[in-house]
N, C-alpha and C positions, 0 to 999 in steps of 0.2 A: 245473776247467780250462775255458777259453773254447771255444766252438763256432763255427767259421767255415763259412759256406755261401753258395751262390749262389741268389738268388731268380729265379723264372721271369720273363723279360721285363725284368729289371733289368740295367743295365750294371755296377753296383757290387756288390762282395761285401758280405755282411752277417755279423754275429756276435752271439753272446749270451755273457754272463758270468754266473757263478754267485755269488749273494749269500751272506752269512754264514749265513743261515737255511736254505740249501739250495735256495732257489727260483731260477729263471732270470730274467734280465732280458728285457724285450721286444727284438725284433730291432733292431739298430742298423746304420745304413749305414756302410760302411767306404770302401774305395777300389776302383778298377777293377783294381788289382793285388792278387793274392791274398796275396803275401808281406807287402806293406805292411799289409794288413788283419789278417793273423795277428799281426804285430808289435804293432799298435795294441791288438788284443784281449788279447794277452799282458800288455802294460803295464797295461791297465785291470784285468785279473784279478789281477795282482800287487798293485796298489794296494788292491784290495778285500781280498785275503788279508792285507795288512798292517794292515787296519782303518783306513785313512785316512778322515778325516771328510769327509762330503759326497759320497762316491762311491756310496753306497747309492742315491741318486737323482741320476743324472747330469744330469737336466733341471731340477734345483731352481733353478739360476740363471736359466734362461729362463722358468720359471714365475713368477718374481717381477717380470719386466719388464712394463711396460704393453703392452697389445695394439697400440697405435699404433706402438711401436718395431718390432714384428715386421712390421707392414704396411709401414713405411718401408724396412726391410731387404729385404722381398720386392719392393718397387717397384724398389729398386736392382738386385736380381737380374734382374728382367725387362729393365731397360735394358741390363744386361750381356749378356743373351741376344739383343740386337739386335732387340727388339720395337719396333714403331712407337710413336711418342709417343702416338697416339690410343689404341692398345691399352693402353698402360701407364696412361694417364689414366683410361680407362673402367673398367679392372679395379680400380684403386685406389679409385675412387669407389664402385663396387658393393660392394667388400669393406667399406669403412668404413660404408656404409649398412646392410649386412646385420649387421655386428658391433654397430652401434649399436642395431638392432632387437632383437638378442639380449641387449643389456645386458652385453656381454662386456668386462670390464676386464683380465683376464689369460687365459693359456692354459688355466687350470683351468676357465674358464667355457665352453669350447668343447665342444659335444657335438651329436650328431645330432638329438636331440629338440628342443632349443632352436632349432636352425637351421630345422627344418621349421615350428615354430610361428611364428618370426619372419618367414619368407618367406610364410607364409599370411596373417599380419597385413598385410604389405605389399601383398598382392593384394586384400585386402578393405577397406583403409583408404585413402581418397583422400589424396594428398599436398597440398602447399601450392598446387599448380596445379589441384587438384580432380580429378586423374587417379589411377586405381588401376594397380597393376602388372599387366600382361598375363601370361598363363601362359607365353608364350615369353620375355618379359623376366625373369620369375621364374626360368626355367631358365638364363638367362645369369648371374644372380646365383648360382644353385646351382653352376654350372660354375666360377665364380670362387672360391667357397668350397672346392670339391674340389681345385682346383689349388693354392690356398693351403695346404690341409692336407697335400697331397703334398710341397710345398716344405718345410714344417715338419719332416717326417720326414727328408727328404734332408739338411736342414741340421742334423740332430741336435738339434732343439729340442723334438720330441715323439716318443714311442715309436711312435705309430700315427696314421693320418689319421682324425680324428673325423668327417669329412664324406665318407668313401669311399663310403658307401651312400646318399648324398643323391641321390635319383632325379629324373627329369623328370616333368612333369605335362602339358605341352602336347600337343595332338593336332592332326591335320590341320585340324579345324574351327576351331582357334584362330589360324590364319594370317590376319593382318590385310590383307596386301597380296599380291595375285596379279597376274601380268602377262599381257597378251594375247600371242598368237603370230600374227603376220601371215603372209599368203601372200607369195610373191615379187612378185606383181602389186601388192599393197597397198604393199609397201616401195617399189617404183618410183613408184607414185602419190604417196607421201609425199615422195620425193626430188624429183619434178617440182614438187610444191606448194612445196617449200622454195625453189626458184629463181624461181617466178612470183609467189607470194603477196606477198613484200616489195615487189616492183616495182609490182604492181597497187595495193596499199594506199597506197604512197607517192604514186603518181600521182593517186590519188583525193583525198588530203589536200594535195598540193602540185602543182597543175596546171601550174605553171611550172618543174617540175623539169627539170634539164639531163640530157642523155644520159650524161654522165660520172657523175652521181649515181646514175642508174638502173643503170648498168653495175656500179658498186661493189656495190649491193644484189644484183644478179643474181649476181655472182661469189661473194659471201658465201653466197648461197642455194645455189649449185651445190656449194660446198665442204661446206655442211652436209648437203646431199643425199647427197654421196659418203660422209660420215661415217655416215649411216643405212645405206647399202648395205654399207659395210665392217663395221659392227657386226653386220648380219644374216647376212653370209657368213663371219664369223670367230668370232662370239660373244665378242669382246673386251669387257672391262668398261670403265667410264668412265675410271678411272685409267690403264688400259693404253692406251686410245686417246689420252688426253691426253699420256702420256709417250712415245708412239711417235715415233721419229726416222727420218730417211731412211736412215740406216745400218742400221736394223733391218729394212729391206725389201730383198729380192732380187727384182727385177722382170725377170729373164732368162728363159731357156727353162723352167726349173723354179722358178717364183716361190714365195717363202716369206715369212713374217712371223715375227719373233721378239720377242715382248713383253719389255720390260725386266724383269729379275728384281725390281728394286726396286719395281715397280708391280704385280706379281702377288701373289695370295694365298699361293701356295706358295713364293715367293721363289726360284724356280729358272728356269733358261733352258730354254724349251720351243719350239723352232722348229716352225712349223705350215705346211703346204702352203697356197698361196694360189690361189684360183680365177683362171683365165687371163683371164676377162672383167674381173674386178675389178682384176687387175694392169694391164691395158691402161688402165682408167679412172684408176688411180693414176699411171701414167706420163703420161697427158694432163694430169692435175692438176699434176704436177711441171713440165711444160712451160709450163702457164698461169702458174704462180707465177714461173717464170723470166722470162717475157715481161713480167709486171707489175713485177717488181723490177729487171729489166734485168740479172740475173745468175742463175746456176744456184744453187738452194738448196744449202747446205753439208750434209755428212752429219749434223751435229749439230742441224740445224734441225728444228723440230717439223713433223710431217706435217699434223696437224689443230689447229685452234683450237677448244677445247671451252669455250664460254662458261658462266658461272655460271647464266644463265637458260635453259639448254638445254631443261629440262623444259617451261618455258613456251613456247618456240619450237616444240617438238614438238607441243604441244597446239594451237597456232595452225595449224600445217601440217596436222594431222589434220582439224580442223574445215573447213579450206579445201577439202580433197579429199573430204570426206564420210565420214571415218572417225570412229568413236567413241573419245573419250578414255577413257571408262569404259564398257565394254560391258554387256549385260543381266545378265551373271553377276558384275558388279562388278570385272572385271579391268581393270587400268590399262594405259595406253600411255605409256611413258616410255623412257629410253635402255636400261634393263635389260631391257625387253620385247624388244629386238632379240636379246638372248642367248637368251631363250626361243624366239624365232623361229628362230635358228640350229639349236638342238637339235631343234625340231619339223620343220624342213625335212629334217634328216637322217633323222628317224624316218619321215616320209611318203615319202622317196625310197628307202627300203629300205637305208639305211646300217646295218650291224650295230651292236648296242649297244656292243660293246667298242671299235669304231672311233670311234663317236660320243663315247664317254667320253674317249678320248684327244684328240679334236679340241676338245671343250669343256673339257678339262683338269680332270676330276673324278677323285678317287682311288677313288671307289666308283660303279659304274654305277647303283646304286639311287638315288643322288642325282640323276643325270641324268634317270632316268625319273620320279622323284617331283616334281621342281621345274621341269623345263624342257620336257618333252614334252607340249605342250598339243594332243594329237591329238584331233580332232573325230570324232564317230561316223561321219560320212560318209567320213572318211579311212580308216576300218577296213573299209568296204564291199568294196573290192577284195580284201582278205584273205579275207573270208567267201565271196566269189565263187570264189576259188581253191579253198577248202576244198570248196565245193559241187560244183565241176567235178570234183574228184578223187573225191568221194563217189559221184556219179552216173555216173561214167565207165563206158561199156559198157551202160548201161541206156537203153531207149527209152520207158519208161513212167514214170508218176508214182510217188512213194514208195508202197511197199506198206503196206497197212493191217492191223494186227494185230487179231484178233477182240476184241470188247469194248473197243476203244480209241477208237471213234468213235461219234457219235450213231446212233440206229437208222435214221434217214433220211439219205441222203448229203447233205452240206452243199452239194454242187454242183447239187442239184436232182433227183437220181434217188431214187425211192422204195425202191430195193433196200436192205434193212437191212445196213449195213456191219458192224455188230457181229456179225451172224449169218453173213453170207456170207464175211467175212474177206478173205483175199488172192485169192479167186476173182474178186472184183470187179475187182481191179487187173490181172488177167491176160488179160482179154478186151477186145473193142473196143466192143460195144454190146449192150444188152438189147432184147428184143422190145418194140415200141412200146407194147403194152398194159401193160407193167410200169412205165412212167415217168409221173411227175407233171410238172407244169410246172416248168421250171428256176427256181431261186431267183435273183431279180434278173437274169435273163437268162443265168445261167451255163450253160456247155455240160456235158453229162453226160460223166463220165469212166468210166462203167461199161463192161463188155465183153460181147460177144455170147454167149460160151459160158456166161454166167450162166444162159442158157435151160435148160441141163442141170441146173443147181442148182435152178431153179424146178420143173422136171419132177419131180425126185426129191422135192422138198418136197411137191408136190401129190399124188403117188402114195402118200406115206407121211406124211400130215399129223400134226403134233403140236400140241396146243393152245398149249403154251408158245411155239411158234415163230410163232404167228399173232397174238400180242399183244406189245407192247413189254415188255421186262423191265428191271430195274435195270441200269445200266451199272457195270461193274467197272473199277477203275483198272488 
């Protein structure tokens, strides 16, 4: 008799049938409706009980097909799931390359071992362009194989995913491109350079340039500068900025921006609050466009023009205002760097992580922290200052010194052995002058006067081991 069950995390019901030899089949995907799955399982079990040919291996037909046929069917399935053409194209190309490296002609050749060997060969063998597969790109290939194997199971072409345990190999050290995070002042400098640089450069190469020509260049530069500011204050990606329309902006009392779902990674509608200062600049930009065209922009008009050579323009603007295109740590300055800037500004401004995650539109806050918060060590200093203020609250002296935790002679220049005197040193104000050596590098002595009593006790009951330095204990 067939066995129908629900797998954890799966929408469809699954079932098993019993073969003539008493063994059970691998789990097979049914339908989201339990009764339909039970009916299908019962029909297949009845056919097996009748001994119909071919039902002992329900995947035999698919096993005989060329692997390219399965990849083409998977490609069609991706298109049916409304994946972007770029995603479908890249996934298919990676699949075909990985399967060719595995020398897989049919489904019977698919297994975990051959996949790991093939991906390793792709990482170690240069391609026709002389480049090897990076660890991160290798992981993209592995992800394509895992998703392909999962589809084969869901489509009842294989009983189990042969690539389910194909793991990742890339680490943080394998990241090839990291972005800078600018300060607000640097973003404004870059925006100012965008409006002045083209005019100055054109005037230098075209001394007879007219005022109208220079005004066109200045206006284009101002618009590009506003693009920089918008990206830094919203974290919008390139496609989202390019797809933004005036109808997507609400510039009233509570301004918002709603990136178009077709341009976002998650493909969903996520309204975001808009900074009031940025909203005012966008309103002024709209008025400027209206004056230039002689009519108010329509709701379907694009807010920004994002040129193909924007990365080159950013590099020129950065050099003009003295910013590094690639800093000392190898971090680049491009349009995506403004997204890193947005998250870092949130972090340094004290925005809670969960709020920053929603504003930057990540599903996992760890992704926000890992990839976008380029917090400098100096940005952390106010935090440690707050910790220290709380730690020393109510105390008027320096940190107490535990016995045997400091050098025999005080580092601040006092000859009183801290390791022997312990916290008595930190509880008094000054030692008798004859007990002090010259301060080290002019440091003031932090010893305390009642250490005199400690010295008197020591001199009245001297012990040899106290009169010579001993080994320090941790």
